[in-house]
C-alpha positions in Angstrom: 81.8 49.6 5.0 81.4 52.8 6.9 80.7 56.3 5.2 81.2 60.0 6.6 78.0 61.7 6.1 76.5 65.3 7.0 74.0 65.2 9.1 72.6 68.7 8.4 72.5 68.1 4.9 70.4 65.3 5.7 68.1 67.2 7.6 67.9 69.6 5.1 64.4 69.5 3.4 62.3 70.8 0.7 59.0 70.7 1.0 58.7 68.3 3.9 61.2 65.7 2.2 64.2 65.0 2.5 66.2 66.2 -1.1 67.4 63.4 -2.9 70.8 65.4 -3.3 71.2 65.2 0.2 70.5 61.7 0.7 73.5 59.5 0.7 72.1 56.8 2.1 72.4 52.8 1.2 69.2 50.4 2.3 70.7 47.2 2.5 68.6 43.9 3.4 65.6 45.8 5.0 64.0 44.0 7.8 60.2 45.3 8.6 58.9 44.4 12.2 55.5 46.0 11.8 52.7 43.5 11.5 50.0 45.5 8.8 52.7 45.1 6.3 54.8 47.0 4.2 53.5 49.8 1.6 54.9 49.3 -1.5 54.9 51.3 -5.2 51.0 51.6 -6.1 49.5 52.8 -9.6 47.4 52.0 -12.8 49.5 50.2 -16.0 50.1 53.9 -17.4 52.1 54.5 -14.7 54.5 51.5 -14.4 58.4 52.8 -14.1 60.9 51.5 -16.6 63.6 50.0 -14.4 64.5 46.4 -14.0 64.0 45.1 -10.6 61.0 47.3 -10.1 58.1 45.8 -7.1 54.8 47.5 -7.3 51.0 46.9 -6.9 49.3 47.2 -10.5 45.8 48.8 -9.7 44.8 47.9 -13.0 44.5 44.6 -13.0 44.6 43.8 -9.1 47.8 42.0 -8.9 51.8 42.6 -7.9 54.3 42.6 -11.0 57.6 43.4 -11.1 59.9 44.2 -14.2 62.5 42.2 -15.4 64.9 43.1 -18.1 62.0 43.6 -20.7 58.8 43.7 -19.3 56.5 43.8 -16.2 55.6 40.1 -14.7 52.5 39.6 -12.7 52.4 37.3 -9.8 50.0 34.7 -10.7 47.9 31.8 -8.7 46.5 28.8 -10.0 42.9 28.7 -11.3 40.9 25.7 -10.2 38.2 23.7 -12.5 35.7 22.2 -10.4 32.5 21.5 -12.3 30.9 22.0 -15.6 27.0 22.4 -16.6 26.7 19.8 -18.8 28.6 16.8 -18.7 26.5 15.1 -21.8 26.3 17.2 -24.7 24.8 16.3 -28.1 26.9 16.7 -31.6 23.5 18.6 -32.4 24.3 21.1 -29.9 28.0 21.5 -30.8 27.2 22.3 -34.5 24.7 25.2 -33.2 27.7 26.6 -31.1 27.5 25.1 -27.8 28.6 27.2 -24.5 29.9 25.4 -21.8 29.6 27.5 -18.2 32.8 26.5 -16.3 32.9 27.0 -12.6 35.9 27.2 -10.2 38.3 29.9 -8.7 40.8 32.3 -9.6 39.8 33.0 -12.7 40.9 36.4 -14.5 41.0 38.4 -17.7 43.2 36.4 -20.3 42.4 33.0 -19.1 42.2 31.0 -21.9 40.4 27.4 -22.0 40.8 23.9 -24.1 39.4 20.8 -24.7 41.3 17.7 -24.2 40.4 14.5 -25.6 41.0 11.0 -24.1 44.1 10.8 -26.8 45.4 13.7 -25.4 44.5 15.9 -28.1 43.7 19.6 -27.2 40.9 22.1 -28.6 41.0 25.7 -27.8 37.7 27.5 -27.2 37.4 29.8 -29.9 35.4 32.6 -27.6 36.1 32.8 -24.4 34.7 35.4 -21.8 35.4 35.2 -17.8 32.2 36.2 -16.2 33.9 36.6 -13.0 36.7 34.9 -10.8 34.6 31.9 -10.1 33.2 31.5 -13.3 34.2 31.1 -17.1 31.9 30.6 -20.9 34.0 28.9 -23.3 32.4 27.9 -26.5 32.9 24.2 -27.4 34.6 23.9 -31.4 32.5 21.9 -33.8 36.2 19.9 -34.2 35.0 18.3 -30.7 33.3 14.6 -31.6 32.4 11.4 -29.5 35.8 10.1 -31.0 38.0 10.6 -28.1 35.8 11.2 -25.5 35.6 12.2 -22.3 37.1 15.4 -22.3 39.2 17.1 -19.9 38.9 21.1 -18.9 42.0 23.3 -19.0 41.8 26.9 -18.0 45.3 28.6 -18.4 46.3 32.1 -17.0 48.4 34.9 -18.7 51.4 33.8 -16.3 50.9 30.2 -17.9 49.2 28.3 -14.8 46.7 26.4 -15.1 43.6 23.8 -13.4 42.0 20.9 -14.7 39.0 19.0 -14.4 39.2 15.5 -15.8 36.5 13.6 -17.7 34.5 16.8 -17.2 31.9 16.0 -20.4 31.2 13.1 -23.2 29.5 14.2 -26.6 26.7 11.8 -27.3 26.8 9.5 -24.1 26.3 6.0 -24.0 22.7 4.4 -23.7 21.7 3.4 -19.8 20.2 0.3 -19.5 16.7 -0.1 -17.9 16.6 -4.3 -17.5 18.7 -5.5 -14.8 21.4 -7.8 -15.5 20.9 -11.3 -14.8 18.1 -14.0 -15.2 14.9 -12.2 -17.3 13.1 -15.3 -18.8 12.8 -19.2 -18.3 11.0 -22.3 -18.9 10.3 -25.9 -19.8 11.5 -27.0 -23.3 8.6 -26.2 -26.0 7.6 -23.7 -24.0 7.4 -20.2 -25.8 9.6 -17.1 -25.2 9.0 -13.5 -25.3 10.6 -11.1 -23.3 12.0 -7.5 -24.2 15.1 -5.7 -22.6 15.5 -2.1 -22.7 17.7 0.4 -22.4 17.6 4.2 -23.0 19.9 7.0 -24.7 19.9 10.8 -22.5 20.1 12.7 -25.6 17.0 10.6 -27.2 18.2 9.1 -29.5 16.8 5.5 -30.7 18.7 2.7 -29.0 18.9 -0.8 -31.1 19.6 -4.2 -29.7 22.0 -6.8 -31.2 23.6 -10.4 -29.5 27.4 -9.9 -28.9 27.5 -13.7 -28.6 25.6 -16.5 -30.7 24.4 -18.0 -27.5 20.4 -17.3 -28.8 20.9 -18.5 -32.0 22.4 -21.5 -30.7 18.9 -21.7 -28.4 16.4 -21.4 -31.1 15.7 -17.9 -30.0 16.6 -14.7 -31.4 16.4 -10.8 -30.4 14.7 -7.9 -33.0 16.3 -4.7 -33.3 13.9 -3.1 -31.0 15.0 -5.9 -28.3 12.3 -8.5 -28.2 13.8 -11.7 -27.3 11.4 -14.6 -29.0 11.5 -18.2 -30.0 10.7 -21.5 -28.3 12.9 -23.5 -25.8 14.5 -26.4 -27.5 14.4 -29.9 -25.9 17.4 -30.5 -23.2 18.8 -33.5 -21.1 18.9 -31.4 -18.0 18.5 -28.0 -16.8 20.5 -25.6 -18.7 21.5 -22.0 -18.5 21.7 -19.7 -21.1 24.2 -16.9 -20.7 24.6 -13.9 -23.6 25.5 -10.5 -24.1 23.0 -7.8 -25.3 25.0 -4.9 -26.6 22.3 -1.4 -27.0 23.4 1.2 -29.5 22.7 4.7 -30.0 24.3 6.5 -32.6 27.9 5.4 -32.0 27.6 4.9 -28.6 27.1 1.6 -27.0 26.7 0.0 -23.7 26.8 -3.8 -23.2 24.8 -6.1 -20.5 24.7 -9.9 -19.5 21.7 -11.7 -19.2 20.4 -15.4 -18.5 17.6 -17.9 -19.8 17.0 -21.0 -17.8 15.8 -23.8 -19.9 14.5 -26.6 -17.3 13.7 -29.3 -19.5 10.8 -31.9 -18.9 11.4 -30.7 -15.2 12.0 -33.2 -11.9 8.8 -33.1 -10.3 9.2 -32.9 -6.1 5.6 -33.6 -4.4 5.8 -32.1 -0.6 3.3 -33.8 1.4 3.9 -31.6 4.4 4.7 -28.3 5.6 7.9 -27.2 4.9 10.3 -24.2 3.5 11.2 -24.5 0.1 14.7 -22.7 -0.5 15.4 -21.8 -4.1 18.9 -21.4 -4.3 19.1 -19.3 -7.6 16.1 -17.6 -10.4 14.9 -20.3 -12.5 11.7 -21.8 -14.4 9.1 -23.4 -11.7 5.9 -25.0 -12.0 3.9 -24.8 -8.8 0.5 -27.3 -8.1 -1.3 -27.1 -5.2 -4.0 -28.9 -4.4 -6.3 -28.6 -1.0 -7.0 -32.0 0.8 -9.9 -34.2 0.0 -13.1 -33.8 2.5 -14.3 -36.7 4.2 -17.6 -39.0 3.3 -20.9 -39.2 5.7 -22.2 -42.1 7.3 -25.8 -42.9 8.4 -28.0 -43.8 11.2 -30.3 -46.3 9.8 -31.5 -48.9 7.2 -32.4 -47.4 3.7 -30.4 -44.7 4.1 -26.7 -44.3 2.3 -23.6 -41.6 3.5 -22.8 -38.7 1.0 -19.3 -38.1 -0.5 -16.6 -36.0 0.7 -16.0 -33.0 -1.6 -12.9 -32.7 -3.7 -9.9 -31.0 -3.3 -9.1 -27.6 -5.4 -6.1 -27.3 -6.8 -4.1 -23.9 -8.5 -1.5 -24.1 -10.8 1.1 -21.7 -11.6 4.0 -21.1 -14.0 6.8 -19.3 -12.9 9.0 -18.3 -15.9 11.8 -16.8 -13.2 10.8 -17.8 -9.9 13.1 -15.7 -7.7 15.5 -17.1 -5.3 14.7 -17.1 -1.6 12.8 -18.7 0.5 9.6 -19.9 -0.2 6.6 -21.1 2.7 5.1 -24.5 2.0 1.4 -25.5 3.7 -0.1 -28.7 3.0 -3.9 -29.3 4.2 -4.7 -32.5 5.8 -7.6 -35.1 4.4 -10.7 -34.9 6.0 -11.9 -37.8 8.0 -15.2 -40.0 7.1 -17.8 -39.9 9.7 -17.2 -42.7 12.2 -13.4 -43.0 11.6 -11.1 -42.8 13.9 -10.8 -39.3 15.9 -14.4 -38.7 14.4 -16.2 -41.5 16.0 -18.7 -39.2 17.7 -20.0 -38.2 14.5 -21.5 -39.1 11.2 -21.0 -36.2 9.7 -17.6 -36.3 7.4 -14.8 -33.4 8.3 -13.4 -31.3 5.9 -10.0 -31.1 4.0 -7.3 -28.7 5.0 -6.1 -25.8 2.7 -2.3 -25.8 0.9 -1.0 -22.7 0.0 2.4 -21.7 -1.5 3.8 -18.1 -0.5 7.0 -15.9 -0.6 8.1 -12.8 -1.0 7.4 -11.0 -4.2 4.6 -13.7 -5.5 1.0 -13.7 -5.0 0.2 -16.5 -2.2 -1.5 -19.6 -4.0 -3.5 -21.4 -2.6 -6.3 -24.2 -2.9 -9.0 -24.7 0.0 -9.8 -28.7 0.8 -13.0 -30.1 0.0 -16.1 -29.7 2.5 -17.4 -32.7 4.6 -20.4 -34.3 3.7 -23.5 -34.1 6.4 -24.8 -37.3 8.0 -28.0 -39.1 6.4 -30.7 -39.4 9.6 -33.1 -42.1 8.7 -35.3 -40.7 12.0 -36.0 -37.5 10.1 -35.9 -38.5 6.8 -33.1 -36.2 6.2 -30.7 -37.3 3.0 -26.7 -36.1 3.7 -25.5 -33.5 1.3 -22.3 -34.2 0.0 -19.2 -31.7 0.3 -18.5 -28.9 -1.7 -15.2 -28.9 -3.8 -12.4 -27.0 -2.9 -11.8 -23.8 -4.9 -8.0 -23.0 -6.2 -7.2 -19.0 -6.5 -4.3 -17.0 -7.6 -3.1 -19.7 -10.1 -2.8 -19.4 -13.9 -5.3 -22.3 -14.0 -7.9 -22.4 -10.8 -10.2 -25.7 -10.4 -12.8 -26.4 -8.3 -13.0 -30.0 -7.0 -15.9 -32.5 -7.6 -19.1 -32.1 -5.1 -19.5 -35.6 -3.2 -22.4 -37.5 -4.0 -25.3 -36.6 -1.6 -26.9 -39.5 0.4 -29.7 -41.7 0.4 -33.0 -41.9 2.4 -35.9 -44.3 2.3 -35.0 -46.2 -0.6 -34.2 -49.6 -1.1 -33.8 -49.7 -5.1 -31.9 -47.0 -6.2 -27.9 -47.0 -6.6 -26.3 -44.2 -4.6 -25.1 -40.6 -6.1 -22.3 -39.8 -8.3 -20.0 -37.5 -7.4 -20.0 -34.3 -9.6 -17.5 -33.4 -11.9 -14.2 -31.5 -11.1 -13.7 -28.6 -12.8 -10.1 -27.0 -14.3 -8.4 -30.3 -13.4 -9.1 -30.5 -9.5 -9.5 -33.5 -7.3 -12.5 -35.7 -7.4 -15.3 -36.0 -5.2 -16.6 -38.9 -3.3 -19.6 -40.8 -4.2 -22.8 -41.8 -2.2 -23.6 -44.8 -0.6 -26.9 -46.9 -0.8 -29.3 -50.1 0.5 -29.9 -52.4 -2.2 -32.0 -54.4 -0.2 -30.3 -57.3 -1.8 -31.0 -56.2 -5.0 -27.9 -57.0 -7.3 -28.9 -54.3 -9.9 -28.2 -51.5 -7.6 -24.5 -50.0 -6.4 -22.8 -47.3 -4.7 -22.3 -43.9 -6.4 -18.6 -43.4 -8.0 -16.4 -41.2 -7.2 -15.6 -38.4 -9.5 -12.0 -38.0 -11.8 -8.8 -35.8 -10.7 -6.1 -35.5 -13.2 -2.9 -37.4 -13.2 -1.2 -34.1 -15.5 -2.0 -31.9 -12.6 -1.5 -34.5 -9.6 -5.2 -34.5 -8.5 -6.8 -37.8 -7.2 -10.0 -39.1 -7.6 -12.9 -39.3 -5.3 -13.8 -42.3 -3.3 -16.7 -44.7 -4.6 -19.6 -45.1 -2.1 -20.8 -48.1 -0.2 -23.9 -50.6 -0.9 -25.6 -52.3 1.5 -27.2 -55.8 0.7 -29.6 -55.9 3.2 -27.2 -59.7 4.4 -26.9 -60.5 1.1 -23.5 -60.7 -0.6 -23.0 -57.6 -2.8 -21.2 -58.5 -6.1 -18.2 -56.7 -7.1 -20.0 -54.5 -9.3 -22.2 -53.0 -6.6 -19.7 -51.1 -5.4 -19.2 -47.7 -6.0 -16.2 -47.4 -7.9 -13.3 -44.7 -7.2 -12.5 -42.0 -9.6 -9.2 -41.8 -11.7 -6.6 -39.4 -11.6 -2.8 -39.1 -10.4 -4.0 -41.5 -7.3 -7.1 -43.6 -8.0 -9.7 -42.9 -5.1 -10.7 -46.4 -3.0 -14.2 -48.7 -3.8 -16.8 -48.4 -1.8 -17.5 -52.1 0.5 -20.3 -54.0 1.0 -20.9 -57.7 2.5 -18.0 -59.6 0.9 -16.6 -57.1 -0.9 -14.3 -54.7 1.6 -13.9 -51.0 1.3 -10.3 -50.1 -0.4 -8.0 -46.7 0.8 -7.4 -44.3 -1.6 -4.4 -45.1 -3.7 -1.2 -43.1 -3.5 0.9 -43.2 -6.9 3.5 -41.0 -4.5 3.9 -43.7 -1.8 3.8 -40.9 0.6 0.5 -42.3 2.6 -1.6 -39.6 1.3 -4.5 -41.3 0.1 -7.8 -41.3 2.3 -8.3 -44.5 4.8 -11.1 -46.8 5.6 -12.6 -49.4 7.0 -11.9 -48.2 10.6 -15.3 -49.4 11.7 -17.1 -52.3 9.4 -20.5 -53.3 11.4 -21.4 -56.9 10.3 -21.6 -55.4 6.3 -18.4 -53.9 5.8 -20.5 -51.0 3.3 -17.7 -48.3 4.0 -17.0 -45.6 1.9 -13.8 -45.9 -0.5 -11.1 -43.6 0.7 -10.1 -40.5 -1.7 -7.0 -40.5 -3.8 -4.3 -38.8 -3.3 -4.1 -35.9 -3.6 -7.3 -34.4 -2.7 -9.7 -36.9 -3.3 -13.1 -37.3 -1.5 -13.9 -39.9 0.9 -17.1 -42.1 -0.1 -20.3 -42.3 1.5 -21.3 -45.5 3.2 -24.3 -47.8 2.8 -27.2 -48.4 5.4 -26.2 -49.3 8.9 -28.7 -52.1 9.3 -25.6 -54.4 10.1 -24.1 -51.6 12.5 -22.3 -48.7 12.3 -19.9 -48.8 9.6 -17.2 -45.5 8.7 -17.1 -43.1 5.9 -14.3 -42.7 3.8 -11.7 -40.1 4.4 -10.2 -37.4 2.1 -6.8 -38.0 0.3 -4.2 -35.5 1.9 -3.4 -32.4 -0.4 -0.2 -31.6 -1.6 2.4 -28.8 -3.1 4.1 -29.7 -6.0 7.1 -28.4 -7.6 8.4 -28.8 -11.0 11.9 -27.6 -12.0 
């Protein structure tokens, strides 16, 4: 469409403006090709026009707005909610008018806040304060409870646009477990169990405990409301794992966790007689017996003498209610060699037994030292041999010291050999000392002391007895001590010494009779495990060898 215009009328102005009566111009599809922006009308709310279709900037609200048929509508941007200042709120706080601080963006005057439960129930905040464009403080109504937690927070502006934060807070949060799930205790049938599980409540409410299953009661165990699990493990045909769930309750909130207790039954013993690695495939109850090697007995260098006995190996016993899975290092001490025995023929002194140990991550190394080797009896200097000291166990629940070996005899022909000293706390026995009876049938070699069959420790070997060229009776031999394996008998003419026995059939008893002379008055071998070797009778009939100590061991029962 074209329209004729009088240019002179367009250019007629008043006060520097084109008069409206002169303006006969139609603006259609305006295009602003500038870069800075197009200036719109700007004014306060009170300065609004009344014509539908007007568009302006409201300096009072700080928003652009347009007029429809009835009112001005602002151009809005959606608010966002990024966080709240408390994610775990107590019912006590809510009852005392708790104000939640909400952080986000695009907040403005007139915004409202709602709290939405997990069942979609909406609760309007009765008091909302817009602190800034990034912060709102809203009171949580007392009708909000933990029945439908967690709660979302939704902010809505005057234009109806909203922003929400899902799962923003809980009411009286659930108890938090301190005790890790999995194995918490274990033992063998008949063992007492007394272990506690622990959880805490973030709001400080007292926590009580119950079993959701009936496993504990079926195993003769029970849990108290305070979390203590007690009772006695029942008899079982084989190792049994009890798996159960404990519920921690604080107010109306609960939290469940699964635990296990292992009952090893009577257990099966595995005897280790060499260095190795034990790989524990799962956490369980294990009994560990660590036994040092027995010391070797000594011989002597002349007549009217007797060698001394070797000391018994130490013993350490440790019961683990739960030994963690993983690799453990086992070291087994060798038995000491007797004087004049193979491998030790250059000396009449016995050698010490080796140290045994059980070690691994998370435990203190359990150790038992070997029994001491006996020193020789020297006729030329009238020096009687000294029995070896007993080895010592450390870091066990029970720590035993091996029996000391019996001392040697010097310049006597009318006395029996010295008996070995007694072991303490179930360690291995020491070896007996030898003697020269000068054909007097009333005297005998010293006896070895006893170990313990229950703790897998061996008895010491008996001492030899020289009959001065006359056969001795069997009763004149030093008697080996008893234990898991007995020590060997000492020898004499017509009565050969014997090696220490070995119930485990692992060739761990101390040997003897390597050098017999004419009269066979060797010391008896120490019993497996850890028994001290016996000392010899005199060398009137030629050099004789003393008994060797029994090998040590590490025994695992599980």
